[in-house]
C-alpha positions as CSV (number, residue, x, y, z in Angstrom):
1,M,28.9,-32.7,-14.2
2,S,26.6,-30.2,-12.4
3,L,28.2,-27.1,-11.0
4,R,28.1,-27.1,-7.2
5,P,29.0,-23.6,-5.9
6,D,30.3,-22.9,-2.4
7,V,27.5,-21.5,-0.2
8,N,27.7,-20.5,3.4
9,P,25.2,-22.7,5.2
10,E,24.3,-19.7,7.4
11,L,22.8,-18.0,4.3
12,L,20.5,-21.0,3.7
13,R,19.2,-20.7,7.3
14,W,18.9,-16.9,6.9
15,A,16.9,-17.3,3.6
16,C,14.4,-19.6,5.4
17,E,14.0,-17.2,8.4
18,R,13.7,-14.2,6.1
19,A,10.9,-15.7,4.2
20,G,9.2,-16.9,7.4
21,L,9.5,-20.5,6.2
22,D,10.3,-23.5,8.4
23,A,13.4,-25.3,7.2
24,D,11.8,-28.7,8.1
25,A,8.8,-27.9,5.9
26,L,11.2,-27.1,3.0
27,T,13.0,-30.4,3.4
28,E,10.0,-32.1,1.7
29,R,10.9,-30.1,-1.4
30,F,14.6,-30.1,-0.9
31,P,15.5,-33.5,0.8
32,K,19.2,-32.6,1.1
33,L,18.6,-29.2,2.7
34,P,19.7,-30.5,6.2
35,E,22.9,-31.7,4.6
36,W,23.5,-28.4,2.9
37,M,22.9,-26.6,6.2
38,R,25.4,-28.8,7.9
39,A,27.9,-28.4,5.0
40,Q,27.9,-32.1,4.5
41,S,27.0,-31.6,0.8
42,K,26.5,-28.8,-1.7
43,P,23.5,-27.9,-3.8
44,T,23.8,-27.7,-7.6
45,L,23.4,-24.3,-9.2
46,T,20.0,-25.4,-10.5
47,Q,18.9,-26.5,-7.0
48,L,20.2,-23.3,-5.5
49,E,18.2,-21.3,-8.1
50,T,15.0,-23.2,-7.2
51,F,15.7,-22.7,-3.4
52,A,16.2,-19.0,-4.0
53,K,12.8,-18.8,-5.8
54,A,11.1,-20.9,-3.1
55,T,12.3,-18.5,-0.4
56,H,11.9,-15.3,-2.4
57,T,15.6,-14.6,-2.1
58,P,17.6,-12.8,-4.8
59,L,20.0,-15.5,-6.0
60,G,23.1,-13.3,-5.6
61,Y,22.5,-13.0,-1.9
62,L,23.2,-16.7,-1.5
63,F,26.8,-16.1,-2.7
64,L,27.6,-13.5,-0.1
65,P,30.1,-14.4,2.6
66,A,27.5,-13.7,5.4
67,P,23.8,-12.8,5.6
68,P,23.2,-9.1,4.6
69,V,21.4,-6.6,6.8
70,E,18.3,-5.6,4.8
71,R,16.7,-2.2,5.3
72,V,13.6,-0.6,4.0
73,P,14.8,1.7,1.2
74,I,12.5,4.6,2.2
75,P,11.9,6.4,5.6
76,D,10.3,3.9,7.8
77,M,7.7,5.4,10.2
78,R,6.3,2.0,11.5
79,T,6.6,1.0,15.1
80,V,5.4,-1.9,17.3
81,G,4.9,-0.4,20.8
82,N,7.7,2.2,20.8
83,S,10.3,0.1,18.9
84,R,11.3,0.2,15.2
85,I,10.5,-2.9,13.2
86,A,13.8,-4.6,12.6
87,R,13.5,-6.9,9.6
88,P,11.2,-6.2,6.6
89,S,9.7,-9.2,4.9
90,P,10.6,-10.2,1.3
91,N,7.0,-9.3,0.3
92,L,7.3,-5.8,1.6
93,L,10.7,-5.2,0.1
94,E,9.7,-6.5,-3.3
95,T,6.5,-4.5,-3.3
96,L,8.5,-1.3,-2.6
97,Y,11.0,-2.1,-5.3
98,I,8.2,-2.8,-7.8
99,C,6.6,0.6,-7.0
100,Q,9.9,2.4,-7.2
101,Q,10.5,0.9,-10.7
102,R,7.0,1.9,-11.8
103,Q,7.5,5.4,-10.4
104,E,10.8,5.8,-12.2
105,W,9.3,4.6,-15.5
106,Y,6.4,7.1,-15.1
107,Q,8.7,10.0,-14.3
108,D,10.5,9.4,-17.7
109,F,7.1,9.0,-19.4
110,A,5.9,12.3,-17.9
111,R,9.0,14.2,-19.0
112,V,8.7,13.0,-22.6
113,A,4.9,13.8,-22.6
114,S,5.7,17.2,-21.1
115,E,3.2,16.7,-18.3
116,E,2.9,19.5,-15.7
117,R,4.6,19.0,-12.4
118,R,2.3,18.3,-9.5
119,T,2.6,21.5,-7.5
120,F,0.7,20.2,-4.5
121,V,3.6,17.8,-3.7
122,G,5.6,19.5,-0.9
123,S,3.2,22.5,-0.8
124,A,2.6,22.0,3.0
125,K,4.8,22.2,6.0
126,Q,4.4,20.1,9.2
127,G,3.7,23.2,11.2
128,D,0.8,24.3,8.9
129,D,-2.7,24.5,10.3
130,I,-4.4,21.1,10.2
131,E,-7.8,22.4,9.1
132,D,-6.3,24.6,6.4
133,V,-4.2,21.8,4.8
134,A,-7.2,19.4,5.0
135,T,-9.4,22.0,3.2
136,R,-6.7,22.4,0.5
137,I,-6.5,18.7,-0.1
138,R,-10.2,18.3,-0.3
139,A,-10.5,21.2,-2.7
140,S,-7.7,19.9,-4.9
141,L,-9.4,16.5,-5.2
142,G,-12.9,17.7,-5.4
143,F,-13.7,15.3,-2.5
144,D,-16.1,17.6,-0.7
145,L,-19.1,16.7,1.5
146,D,-21.7,17.8,-1.0
147,E,-20.5,15.4,-3.6
148,R,-20.2,12.6,-1.1
149,R,-23.9,13.1,-0.1
150,R,-24.8,12.1,-3.7
151,I,-22.7,8.9,-3.5
152,P,-24.7,5.8,-2.4
153,T,-22.2,4.2,0.1
154,W,-18.9,4.8,1.6
155,T,-17.4,2.0,-0.5
156,D,-18.5,3.9,-3.6
157,A,-17.0,7.0,-2.0
158,L,-13.7,5.1,-1.6
159,R,-13.7,4.3,-5.3
160,R,-14.4,7.9,-6.1
161,F,-11.7,9.1,-3.8
162,I,-9.1,6.9,-5.6
163,E,-10.4,8.2,-9.0
164,Q,-10.1,11.8,-7.9
165,A,-6.5,11.2,-6.7
166,D,-5.7,9.6,-10.0
167,M,-7.2,12.5,-12.0
168,L,-5.0,14.9,-9.9
169,G,-1.9,13.0,-11.0
170,V,-1.3,10.6,-8.1
171,L,-0.5,6.9,-9.0
172,V,-2.8,5.1,-6.5
173,M,-2.0,1.4,-6.3
174,V,-4.2,-0.9,-4.2
175,S,-3.1,-4.5,-3.9
176,G,-3.0,-7.3,-1.3
177,V,-0.4,-9.4,-3.1
178,V,3.2,-9.0,-4.4
179,G,2.9,-7.9,-8.0
180,S,0.3,-10.2,-9.5
181,N,1.3,-13.3,-7.5
182,T,-1.8,-14.2,-5.6
183,H,0.2,-16.8,-3.6
184,R,2.2,-14.0,-1.9
185,K,-0.2,-12.2,0.3
186,L,0.8,-8.9,1.9
187,D,0.5,-8.6,5.7
188,P,-1.5,-5.6,6.9
189,E,0.1,-6.1,10.4
190,E,3.4,-5.3,8.8
191,F,2.4,-2.2,6.9
192,R,-0.7,-0.4,5.7
193,G,0.6,1.8,3.0
194,F,3.4,4.1,1.8
195,A,3.9,7.3,-0.2
196,L,6.7,7.9,-2.7
197,A,6.9,11.7,-3.2
198,S,7.7,13.1,-6.6
199,D,6.4,16.2,-8.4
200,L,6.1,14.2,-11.7
201,A,4.9,10.8,-10.4
202,P,3.6,11.0,-6.8
203,L,2.7,7.4,-5.8
204,V,0.6,6.0,-3.0
205,F,0.4,2.3,-2.3
206,I,-2.4,0.9,-0.1
207,N,-2.2,-2.6,1.3
208,G,-5.3,-4.2,-0.2
209,A,-5.1,-7.1,2.3
210,D,-6.1,-4.6,5.0
211,F,-9.8,-4.0,6.0
212,K,-11.5,-2.1,3.2
213,A,-12.9,0.1,6.0
214,A,-9.4,1.2,6.8
215,Q,-8.2,1.9,3.3
216,M,-9.9,5.3,2.9
217,F,-8.0,6.6,6.0
218,T,-4.8,5.1,4.7
219,L,-5.2,6.9,1.4
220,A,-5.9,10.2,3.1
221,H,-2.9,9.7,5.4
222,E,-0.6,9.0,2.5
223,L,-1.9,12.0,0.5
224,A,-1.0,14.1,3.5
225,H,2.6,12.8,3.2
226,L,2.6,13.9,-0.5
227,W,1.4,17.3,0.5
228,L,4.4,17.4,2.8
229,G,6.7,16.0,0.1
230,A,7.7,13.3,2.5
231,T,8.2,9.8,1.3
232,A,7.4,7.3,4.1
233,L,6.3,3.7,5.0
234,S,3.4,3.7,7.4
235,D,1.4,1.3,9.6
236,V,-1.0,3.8,11.1
237,G,-4.8,3.3,11.3
238,P,-7.7,5.6,12.1
239,V,-7.3,5.2,15.9
240,T,-3.6,4.5,16.3
241,A,-1.4,7.0,18.2
242,P,1.8,7.4,16.2
243,T,5.0,8.2,18.0
244,H,6.5,10.1,15.0
245,D,5.5,13.7,14.8
246,I,5.1,13.5,11.0
247,E,2.8,10.5,11.3
248,R,0.7,12.2,14.0
249,W,0.4,15.3,11.8
250,C,-0.6,13.2,8.8
251,N,-3.2,11.3,10.9
252,E,-4.8,14.6,12.0
253,V,-4.9,15.9,8.5
254,A,-6.4,12.7,7.2
255,A,-9.2,12.7,9.9
256,E,-10.0,16.4,9.3
257,M,-10.0,15.9,5.5
258,L,-12.5,13.0,5.7
259,V,-14.6,14.4,8.4
260,P,-14.3,18.1,9.1
261,M,-14.6,18.6,12.9
262,Q,-16.8,21.8,12.7
263,V,-19.4,20.0,10.6
264,F,-19.1,16.8,12.7
265,R,-19.8,18.7,15.9
266,E,-22.9,20.2,14.4
267,D,-24.3,16.8,13.5
268,Y,-23.0,14.6,16.3
269,R,-25.5,13.5,19.0
270,P,-23.3,12.3,21.9
271,K,-26.4,11.0,23.9
272,A,-27.6,8.7,21.1
273,A,-27.0,5.0,21.2
274,L,-23.4,4.5,20.1
275,Q,-23.9,1.9,17.3
276,Q,-26.9,3.7,15.7
277,E,-25.0,7.0,15.9
278,V,-21.9,5.5,14.4
279,S,-23.9,4.0,11.5
280,R,-25.8,7.2,10.9
281,L,-22.7,9.4,10.8
282,A,-20.9,6.9,8.5
283,R,-23.8,7.2,6.1
284,R,-23.8,11.0,6.5
285,F,-20.1,11.5,5.8
286,K,-19.7,8.5,3.5
287,V,-16.7,7.1,5.5
288,S,-16.2,3.9,7.3
289,T,-17.4,3.4,10.9
290,L,-13.7,3.3,12.0
291,V,-13.2,6.9,10.9
292,I,-16.4,8.0,12.7
293,L,-15.2,6.4,15.9
294,R,-11.9,8.3,15.7
295,R,-13.8,11.6,15.2
296,M,-16.1,10.8,18.1
297,H,-13.0,10.5,20.3
298,D,-11.6,13.7,18.9
299,A,-14.8,15.5,19.7
300,G,-14.7,14.3,23.3
301,G,-17.6,11.9,23.0
302,L,-15.5,8.7,23.5
303,S,-12.8,8.1,26.1
304,K,-9.6,6.5,24.9
305,R,-10.7,3.2,26.5
306,G,-14.2,3.5,25.0
307,L,-12.7,4.2,21.6
308,W,-10.5,1.1,21.7
309,K,-13.4,-1.1,22.9
310,A,-15.7,0.2,20.2
311,Y,-12.9,-0.1,17.6
312,E,-12.1,-3.7,18.4
313,A,-15.8,-4.6,18.2
314,A,-16.0,-2.9,14.8
315,L,-13.0,-4.8,13.6
316,E,-14.6,-8.1,14.7
317,R,-17.7,-7.3,12.6
318,L,-15.4,-6.5,9.6
319,Q,-13.4,-9.8,9.8
320,D,-15.3,-11.3,6.9
321,V,-15.3,-8.3,4.6
322,R,-11.6,-7.6,4.0
323,R,-11.0,-6.4,0.5
324,G,-10.3,-9.3,-1.8
325,S,-8.3,-9.5,-5.0
326,G,-11.0,-11.4,-6.9
327,G,-13.2,-10.1,-9.7
328,D,-12.6,-9.5,-13.4
329,F,-8.9,-9.3,-14.1
330,Y,-9.2,-6.3,-16.4
331,N,-11.1,-4.4,-13.7
332,T,-8.7,-5.3,-10.8
333,L,-5.4,-4.8,-12.7
334,P,-5.8,-1.0,-13.1
335,V,-6.6,-0.9,-9.4
336,R,-3.4,-2.8,-8.5
337,V,-1.1,-0.7,-10.7
338,S,-3.2,2.5,-10.9
339,K,-5.4,3.3,-13.9
340,R,-3.2,6.3,-14.8
341,F,-0.1,4.1,-14.8
342,A,-1.7,1.3,-16.8
343,R,-3.0,3.7,-19.5
344,A,0.5,5.3,-19.8
345,V,2.3,2.0,-20.2
346,V,-0.2,0.8,-22.9
347,I,0.0,4.1,-24.8
348,S,3.8,4.3,-24.6
349,T,4.1,0.7,-25.9
350,L,1.7,1.2,-28.7
351,E,3.7,4.3,-29.7
352,G,6.9,2.2,-29.7
353,Q,8.5,4.0,-26.8
354,T,8.4,1.0,-24.5
355,L,9.2,-2.6,-25.4
356,H,6.4,-5.1,-24.9
357,R,8.6,-7.2,-22.6
358,D,9.1,-4.1,-20.3
359,A,5.4,-3.3,-20.4
360,F,4.6,-6.9,-19.4
361,R,7.1,-6.7,-16.5
362,L,5.7,-3.4,-15.3
363,L,2.1,-4.5,-15.5
364,G,2.7,-8.0,-14.1
365,F,1.6,-10.4,-16.9
366,K,3.2,-12.3,-19.8
367,K,0.8,-12.6,-22.7
368,L,0.3,-10.2,-25.6
369,E,-3.4,-11.1,-25.7
370,T,-3.7,-9.8,-22.1
371,F,-2.0,-6.6,-23.2
372,H,-4.5,-6.1,-26.0
373,Q,-7.5,-6.9,-23.8
374,L,-6.2,-4.4,-21.2
375,G,-5.8,-1.8,-23.8
376,H,-9.4,-2.3,-24.9
377,S,-10.7,-2.2,-21.4
378,L,-8.9,1.1,-20.8
379,G,-10.2,2.6,-24.0
380,V,-6.8,3.2,-25.6
381,M,-7.1,0.5,-28.3
């Protein structure tokens, strides 16, 4: 006889709402779901496990007496209007938990390997001069304007920016899905990125489902958080006006780091046709047009209304060029989990310090062949 545990029907409804799924749509997969929700019958344990998986709900939650109140496990700086966002999605929560697990693993790896602590983490204070902090970040990364002039496009500059952060010791993870599950897309309307401060394993996650043109600014913003030593979840973009003082400060540092205002003023031609000037300056500074629009506003060349009008027009042009997750698996995986992290997990596993099953879980795959191919592509096998 199948085990049929007692489950509060309210928890079944909560699980559907939490996952953003319509209970009626789930009825096709679970024909007796309406009966379970009316307490007219009980699901078997196997059915309950399948339901939990379908709704991305931890199975243990379904045995609670009442729906839990879930909160983001790090400081949440996101706002809609002037209100806090009340309920995080399962996709956001799981992404945060995955990154926290990876960071914890890398901290242990770094201690065993006697890696130096990243002294830049927490080296700035919120009251520090914006231009000074931006200059220090650029210098630490080697992300200066002279180097950028030699890079063909701003998308190449973004890749270089990520590489430089990685070489500095930052675990930069860029993904538009939960783990490696391409069926669970992240929503850039919910969050753009987050920073997990640590002087052994500083981590930045960038929502790869967001416009690629916005990702360089997100990385710069989250790096500013690391310089503050401030863990945070963010939803800011190049032209948003954050209500939190920390977010406002990080936005100003990010803009100054990418496009120094003194240099920008020298090159900016306010009387030129807007679109041509935006394109020219984007090529000049090797940043996206979204960042250039922000700096035009900062320089007094665009009103707030003009900024938003131009920004929305730019977003329309970018609708078809969001960053995808396609391409060669062995090229995209190190981007999703950070090249530094992937190399460390492979090396630790080959040395017998990490079990293969743990390595597979951390990297998001299940096959030994995949592990070997990844090791070869990273040059560690």
